[in-house]
C-alpha positions as CSV (number, residue, x, y, z in Angstrom):
1,M,0.0,0.0,0.0
2,E,2.9,2.4,0.6
3,V,3.9,2.1,-3.0
4,L,0.5,3.1,-4.1
5,R,0.5,6.0,-1.7
6,L,3.5,7.5,-3.5
7,H,3.0,6.1,-7.0
8,L,-0.7,5.8,-7.8
9,S,-1.8,4.0,-10.9
10,V,-4.4,6.7,-11.5
11,P,-2.9,10.0,-10.4
12,T,-5.8,12.1,-11.7
13,D,-9.6,11.4,-11.6
14,H,-12.5,13.2,-13.3
15,K,-16.2,12.8,-12.7
16,Y,-19.3,14.5,-14.1
17,A,-22.4,15.2,-12.0
18,I,-25.6,13.7,-13.5
19,N,-27.6,15.5,-10.8
20,G,-26.7,18.5,-8.7
21,N,-24.9,17.4,-5.5
22,V,-23.1,18.8,-2.5
23,L,-19.5,17.8,-1.8
24,P,-18.4,17.0,1.8
25,D,-16.9,20.4,2.2
26,G,-20.3,22.1,1.3
27,T,-19.4,23.0,-2.3
28,F,-22.4,22.7,-4.6
29,V,-21.8,20.9,-7.9
30,P,-24.6,21.6,-10.4
31,A,-25.8,18.9,-12.8
32,G,-23.5,18.6,-15.8
33,A,-20.5,20.1,-14.1
34,G,-17.1,18.3,-14.1
35,V,-15.0,17.8,-11.1
36,S,-11.3,16.8,-11.2
37,W,-9.0,16.0,-8.4
38,R,-5.5,14.6,-8.1
39,P,-5.3,11.9,-5.4
40,I,-1.6,11.7,-6.0
41,Y,-1.2,14.9,-3.9
42,T,-3.1,13.4,-1.0
43,G,-0.4,10.7,-0.6
44,R,2.2,13.5,-0.3
45,L,0.5,15.9,2.1
46,T,2.7,16.6,5.1
47,E,-0.5,17.4,7.1
48,I,-1.5,13.7,6.8
49,W,1.9,11.8,6.4
50,R,4.2,14.1,8.5
51,P,7.2,16.0,7.2
52,D,8.7,12.9,5.7
53,A,5.7,12.4,3.4
54,L,7.9,11.9,0.3
55,E,9.9,9.1,1.9
56,F,9.0,5.4,1.3
57,K,8.1,4.0,4.7
58,P,6.1,0.7,4.6
59,E,5.6,1.0,8.4
60,H,2.9,3.5,7.6
61,F,0.6,0.5,7.0
62,L,2.2,-2.2,9.2
63,H,-0.4,-2.1,12.0
64,Q,-3.4,-1.7,9.7
65,K,-5.9,-4.7,9.5
66,E,-6.1,-6.4,6.1
67,P,-9.5,-6.4,4.5
68,S,-11.3,-9.7,4.8
């Protein structure tokens, strides 16, 4: 999982709203609008992964339960 945190197979994602919707942060997205985001940046945020976010550290996920 640590490899995918730093080197995602899909670094950018795009979606289009069929109906109007509200994002978790409260932003309204009207029907027909496109939304793009870059999950590759989430894996590099120091606010989430500490100042060493760019370092490869498999221990980030060592104590996480495997899905069953």
